[in-house]
N, C-alpha and C positions, 0 to 999 in steps of 0.2 A: 646496717648495711648488708648487704648480700654478700656471703664470701667468693673468693672465685674457685671454681671447678680446675683450674689446670695446675696440673704438678711442675712446682720449683726443683727443678736439678742443679744438681752443684756437681763442681768439679772434685774437691774434696769431701769427705765425711768424717768427722772427727765422733765415735760413739764411745761411750765407759760404758759396757756392760754393767760394771757394778752398780753406778750412778740409775743405769733403766731399771732394776729391781726394786722395788718399795722396802724401807728397813722393816715393814710389820709384814712382810710378805712371807706365807709358812714356810715357805721352801730354804728361806735363809736358816732355820732353824734345823728343819730335817738335814739339809746339804752339812752344817755346822757335825750333826751327830755323824752322818753317815761318811763323812772325811776324816773323823776320829776314829770310827773304827776300821775304814780300811786303813789307816795310816797303824793298827793296829795287825795286820794281817798281811803286811811287807813281807815278811818272812812266807808266808802261805804264797805268793805271790814268785816270790822268786825260786819256788821250787818247781813254777810248773815252764819257766822259759830258762835257754841256755844264753851264755857267753858268747855264742858269735850267730851270724845270719844277719839278715834284714830286722830293725826296729818292727814291734805289732802295734798295736793300737796299745795302748796303757790300759791295763785291767782295772783302774781307776776308773777311766771313764767309759771305759766297757759297762761298768756294774750300775754306775751310776747313770747312763743310758737306759740299761733294762731297768732300773726303777722307776724313771720316767715313763717305760713302758706301760708301768704297772699303776704308776699313779692315774695317767690319764687312759687308761683304756685301749690303747692302740693297738692294732690285730695283727700287725706284721713289720717286719723290718724294713721293706720299703716306705710303709708309713713311716713310722721310726724316722729314717732317715730324710726324708721331705720336713717333716716338720723338725728338724735341726737345720737343713738347710735355710730356714728362713725364720725361724722363730726365737729371738733373742734370748727368751727365756730359758729356754731348751738350751743355749748357747753356755749361758752362764754356769746353770745347774751342772752341765759337762764336765765346762773345763774349756769348751772351744772360743778362740777366739775370733770375731766378727771376719777375718779376713782367711780362718783357716778353712780348708776343705774340708766337707763332709766325706765321712768313709763309703763306699759302697754298700750296698744291702747286701751281696754275698760273703764278701769278706768280713762284715760284722759277724753275720752267722757263725763263721768258720772258729773265729775270734770267741767269739762265746761260746760254742759248743766246749774250747778247753777250760771254762770257765767251771761249767757245769759237770765235767767230767773228774773235776778235782777238788768236788765237795766243798767248792767256795760260799755256794748257798748260806749251809748247814753251818759255818762257821763266820761267818757275817752274822747272821742274827744272833749266835751269842754273843760277838764281838760288840752289837748294838744294844744287847740286855746286859752287857758288861761294862757301859758307858757309866760315871758314876750317877748324874743327873738322872739317868732312866734306873738304878740298879734301883734307889733310894724308893722308886715307884711301884715295886714289886714284893708281892707278897709272899713269903716264905713258907707259910703254914698252909694255907689254904689253895686247890687248883681244883682244875671240871676237866673234862675230857669228854672226846664225842668224836665223831668219822663220820663223813660225807663222801657222797660216789663224785666221782670224775671221770668224764666219757674220755674214752680214748678215742685216737684221732685214727678209726679205722670203723669200715662200713662192715655191717650183720652179712653182706654179700661174703667177705673176705675170711668168716667164720667156717673153715671146711675139714674134713675129716684128714687125720693127721695121716693115713696111709697112702692120702694122695686117689682114694677112688673116686671122687665126685670132681676132680678135676676140670672134667671137659665137660662140664654142662654148662650149657649159655653159649650162643655167639659171640662175639665180642669183645674188647676188654670190658666191659660192664653189661654183659649177660642179663638177662633176666631169670632169676632165680626161683624157683617154687618149694618152700619148707613146709607145705601141707603136711601133716602126717608123718613128717620126718624128726626123727628123735635125734637132738644132740646136746651133748654134753663137752665139760671141760675134759673130760677124762679120753676122750673118741675125737675129738675137736679141737682145731687152734686158729688163732687169726693167721695168715698170711702177710699181713701190713703190719703187725703188731702182737708179735707169739706171744709175747710176756703179760698182753691186757684177758682178761679173762669176760665171759658170759655171767653175767650177774643180775640181782635184782632186790632190790632195797627189802621189798616185802608183799603179802599177796595184794593181785589185784596189779600190779605195779610192771612196767614192761622190761622183760631182759633186756641187757645191753651191754657191749663192749667196755670195761671200764677198769676203772683202780680204785681204791680206797684211802683218800685223803682223812690225816689226823692232825688233832690239833692237841696241845694242854695248854690249856687257860690259866693264869693267875685270876685270884677272883677277885683282888683288889680293884684292880682299874682295867680288868679285862683284855691285859694284853698277852699272845701269844709267846710262851717261852719254850715250846717245842713243838716238834709237828714233821711229819714226812709222811711219803706215799706206799704205801705193801697192796700187795695182790689183794685183788677182791673174793674173800673166802667168807665163809660163816661166823669165824672165830677171829678172824683179824683184827677187828675194834680193841678186844679184852688182850689178845697178846701185845700190838704194840703198845695201848695204855699203859701194862707191865714194864714195858722198854722205854717208854719215857718217862717213868717213874722213876726207873732206875737208874738214867744217864741224867736224872733232872737231880737228887735227893744227894744230901751231903751230910750224912753221920746216920742216928736212927731216930732222930725226933719224932714223934708222931704229929702227922700232916692228915689230911680230908681230903677226900677226892670225889667229886659230884659229880655224876652220871645219869643217862635215861635208863630208860627199863631195856633197853638192850642189853646193859651190862650186868642184871640181876640174873644171876648165875653160880649158883653155889662156890663152885672152885675158882673161880674169880675173884668171889667176895672173900674165901679164907687165904688164899691169894695174897689179896690186901694185907688183911690184919697179921699174915706170917712176915709184912715189910711192914709193920707199925703205921697203916696207912689205915685212918677210919671211913668205912666206904658210905657218901653221903649218896647213895644211889636213890634212884624211883623206883617206887616197888610196882611190881609186875604182877598185877591181881587178876588176868585176867580170867575168864571162865573156860575149863577145858569141853570135850563136846558131850562131854558129862554133866556139866553143870557144876563142877567142883570148882572154889577158887585154885587157881594154882598156888604152890606153895613157894614165899618168898625167902630167899635168903639172907635178907634184912630185918633182923629182928627190933624188938625194943628196946634193947642197948643202946641201940641209934638213932631212931628214931623219937626217943622222948625227948631229948633235948635239943632246945631253941637253935642250934648250930647246925641241925640237919633243914630246917625250913629256910635258915638263910643260904644253907648250898644249894639248896632246890633250887631258891629265887635265883642266884648268880648265875646258877649254870647254863640256866637258857642265854646269855649274851654269847655262849660260843659261835651261838648262830648267826650272828652278826660277822662275826670274823669269816665263816664260811662266806656269807651271802655278799659281802664285800669282794672276797675273792673271784667269786665267780661271777659277778655282774660287772664291776668296776676292773677287776684284773685281768676278765674274759678267760678264765680258767674253766668255767664251766663242759666246755668240752679243749680240751687241751691240744695243741696243734704240733706237740715232738712226740716222738715215738719210743717205748725203752723204759722201762720201770727207774732206770739211774735218772737219764734227764725228766722225767715226768715228777721225779721227786726232788730236782734241784730247783722245777720251777716253781713247783707246791712250795718250796721252804724260802724260797726268795719274796714269794708272795706275802709270806706269813711277818717275813723281815718290812717288806713294805707297807703292810698293815699296820704295826706297830708305828711306824716313822709316821704316817700321815695323823696318828691321834696324839702324839708326842705337843707338837705344838702347843695345842691346848692343855693338854694336861701340864706342861711345865709353866706355861703361864698362870695356871688356877693357882690362888693363894695357898698356902698352907693349911 
């Protein structure tokens, strides 16, 4: 029999959000781990708020909403608030009841900025990794590192001379500009929109863009991100940040391995790793010079002769999965925040979100 297309209205509705989310939904595992990590950060949240004034949005709810924004690739706070208004799954995950009002998007943004400025994202990533069920999944001996460009929320038209001599070019707010034969560099020019973004290109033949560099340190057992952050775009930023990530991760002097691509095959960097008891499992940069002579690599046979080197070279490529998810699913191919600190917080939270979406399957797999 054909069903009716009429909507059956009712005076009252008794909806149990907990019953509406199926028992095997991945967000159940994610929410349990996230709540445990947020509970461990209660002291950090307390330091951001005073004991008087009007109550603000609970930081735990704020952060869970930001995780949903990364999970589902929601491009704006307006759209996130709209989803929270009618999506029961979103309300359950954040901790809102069916009758609870949704926040205004501007209120959400202001409260979110307080978390971004309080280094909560980095602490949350560490708190997730410190959970007992997550910690047993991590390798403590074998790691990989890499960097990727994160395009800044600034137009190339905003890249103007620091002395202001070209401010009058082009009528209107977004007037035309002719960059032909104009020499522009980070020493003489700066973005008026995001002064901390730098003009940079990844390699020959690539366009130069205003951007930052996002870094990730990955453990090789399951490919989870154990560290990362944002730096200004320079030719040495990837190697300098890699050393900082290793120093921040290590406890003691036990020898570990670090896989990386050809950009890290620099003699000074390899020596710095060996001084830290880190075996450099770095891809050999053997390109030919203009005279046809192969480039001298800093990685010698002491490292490449072992089978562990080949294993690390195979595992290190999984770090591209992290960057691919952050840029495509989490929407950070072009970040919608300005300033290095805020971009760093958004990128680090995206690393934590990537780990969380991987955990339901990893925890369900047989040991």
